[in-house]
C-alpha positions, -999 to +999 in steps of 0.1 A: -184+825+802-207+796+811-231+804+783-203+803+757-191+769+770-224+756+764-226+767+731-193+752+722-203+720+742-234+720+721-220+725+690-194+696+697-223+675+700-239+682+671-210+678+648-213+642+654-246+641+642-238+667+612-209+646+599-232+616+595-264+635+584-243+656+555-275+670+543-296+704+534-298+729+559-337+722+565-350+686+572-379+670+583-381+639+607-401+615+592-411+577+600-389+552+584-415+530+562-411+539+523-434+542+495-442+512+477-432+514+437-457+524+416-441+529+382-407+515+362-399+539+330-372+541+306-355+573+302-366+591+276-350+627+286-337+646+255-299+651+263-269+647+244-258+618+268-254+585+248-275+560+262-266+524+259-287+502+286-264+478+304-283+447+319-253+448+348-261+478+361-299+480+351-304+447+370-286+461+401-304+495+399-339+481+396-334+453+425-319+475+447-344+504+447-373+483+439-365+465+472-364+498+490-397+511+479-379+537+464-400+567+451-383+591+426-359+586+398-326+572+396-299+569+365-265+555+362-234+568+338-208+548+328-179+560+309-201+591+296-229+569+287-263+564+302-269+527+311-292+522+337-321+541+346-355+537+369-385+556+378-411+548+405-438+561+428-460+591+422-446+630+417-481+639+428-505+611+442-532+632+446-534+636+408-519+601+399-492+617+381-461+593+383-424+602+383-409+599+353-372+610+335-381+642+331-394+649+364-377+675+385-368+673+422-357+697+446-318+688+448-315+706+486-277+710+496-265+695+461-268+730+453-240+743+473-212+723+446-227+744+421-221+778+442-189+764+450-181+765+411-196+801+408-173+812+434-143+798+414-154+816+385-146+850+400-115+835+412-106+827+378-116+864+367-093+876+394-124+893+410-119+870+441-092+853+460-094+820+480-074+837+507-100+870+507-111+877+542-148+879+551-146+914+565-136+928+529-175+922+523-190+918+552-170+935+580-200+930+605-199+892+606-183+885+638-146+871+633-149+878+596-114+896+601-100+857+608-124+839+579-112+832+543-135+825+513-117+790+513-132+784+549-165+792+541-161+768+511-151+741+534-174+748+565-143+755+587-154+791+594-164+791+628-196+806+621-227+791+637-263+805+633-291+804+661-319+789+641-323+786+604-310+809+578-331+835+566-363+852+582-395+836+580-413+860+555-401+861+517-375+888+514-346+900+491-315+882+490-297+914+508-324+910+533-319+876+539-283+880+542-289+907+568-310+888+589-285+861+588-257+885+601-282+896+626-280+861+642-248+844+634-219+841+661-184+832+659-169+804+679-130+807+678-125+773+693-146+762+659-125+781+635-104+758+611-129+729+620-156+713+601-192+725+612-218+722+585-233+756+583-255+772+555-247+805+565-213+801+550-230+798+515-257+823+518-229+849+528-208+836+497-238+842+473-235+875+489-202+882+478-209+868+444-239+899+439-213+925+452-185+910+428-211+907+398-237+931+402-262+906+395-284+887+415-275+847+426-306+839+404-295+858+372-259+843+378-273+807+382-291+815+348-265+824+326-237+804+341-253+776+344-286+769+331-283+790+299-247+778+292-256+740+295-285+741+279-307+728+310-345+723+304-354+705+336-339+733+362-360+759+378-358+775+415-382+763+438-400+794+442-402+798+405-413+766+393-433+764+358-471+757+362-467+721+348-466+685+360-429+681+357-424+691+393-425+664+419-441+670+452-421+661+480-436+635+509-429+629+544-428+592+555-457+580+575-463+546+598-476+518+576-474+500+543-507+509+523-500+529+498-532+550+498-522+560+532-482+566+525-486+595+506-510+612+527-484+639+541-473+662+515-445+687+523-459+721+528-440+744+505-433+777+517-418+808+492-400+823+522-382+793+533-372+785+496-357+819+490-337+818+523-320+786+510-299+812+490-272+791+470-275+762+496-311+744+486-333+763+465-332+744+431-352+719+414-337+695+383-341+663+369-320+632+371-304+645+334-297+677+342-280+672+374-258+650+357-251+674+327-242+701+357-221+681+378-204+662+349-194+695+333-183+710+369-157+685+374-145+678+340-135+718+337-161+727+315-172+755+339-137+768+354-103+751+342-091+718+357-059+737+372-083+757+392-104+732+403-075+717+419-071+746+439-107+749+448-110+711+459-083+712+483-076+722+520-106+703+534-109+688+570-115+654+584-147+655+567-134+660+531-159+682+526-145+707+498-170+734+481-199+712+482-181+678+474-170+650+496-140+646+478-122+614+476-095+602+453-120+579+433-154+595+436-167+632+447-205+629+465-232+653+475-262+649+494-294+668+500-324+666+524-353+686+530-388+697+520-398+659+515-371+651+490-335+632+494-310+634+471-273+619+462-249+621+435-214+598+435-201+609+406-157+600+395-134+630+391-137+631+354-172+631+354-178+598+331-189+575+359-221+586+381-249+574+400-274+601+408-309+595+427-334+621+431-362+610+455-395+627+465-399+609+493-378+620+528-374+596+557-349+598+585-313+581+583-309+595+550-316+566+534-311+577+496-276+582+505-268+547+517-285+535+486-263+554+467-231+538+481-242+506+468-232+514+436-199+526+443-182+494+437-194+492+402-183+524+392-155+536+412-127+513+417 
């Protein structure tokens, strides 16, 4: 009994931090100094989105990010047109490769918003219902008879993990999920209350694989990459042999640009595979906009089904990968030397996207993205 009370107290304390963070399931804690900007380049990505650079947006974007010594790519869309872009810092400092418009960055937990709509596709096909219980698919998960698909999407299932998701060696999706199940706990007191736990989306991916008889990677490729004709999107453990994928960096104390890039984040295939459906994809800013605008505008699943998907959230407003408000939906990611944030209007026409390959404490990129809300969502 004492042990249970201790766990509950620990979780409740952690909720305060989790609510503030709202980031990826694995994060690095780093000092607060940022990278000096290395380059500013116009966006030349080949997409169907119209470009019409607007001096108001461009000036605001450059001033805000340059002042922050931002390393990464950023883009703003207004009424469906690309109106501003900014690229700065090094994608790979050792090779002196600069970040560009087509550079791919790990999007971390933003991937959950994509997994959420893949789940809703199966609801549309009547292969799944948001009211289905977890025990229909994984009866050996503690408390599964009480947990619905919607609660898993909204992080209100009551499930918590001891340690990170997945094993420490590369395994199959099924083995990853079984590893999770062996270490997951159900806290009845947290059932129906928001608690950001990646295990929910790991299990949702397992359910998708059971229903579709496809791997999550196959499903993602067919329904997202191929369907939307994405050219700068790949799974972290299958990155192309090219220079377009950025290296993630952790912050170092000091302002010397030559020293600031001396701590690249170490990549680990096992960890990348463990982030099943939760943070294992690299994208360019252009591809990310194409995906998220397609999702919220009803091009992946019909709008009436999206209205069902994005409801029933907790005080956190977290619903199937997005923090949902009347004027804007947002998603954030952090981990492996990357930080990311997207704010997008419900119709997908207005958006600001920041993808950075430099990770520091306090999730600075999320705060930076909020500085553009008054221009785009009022």
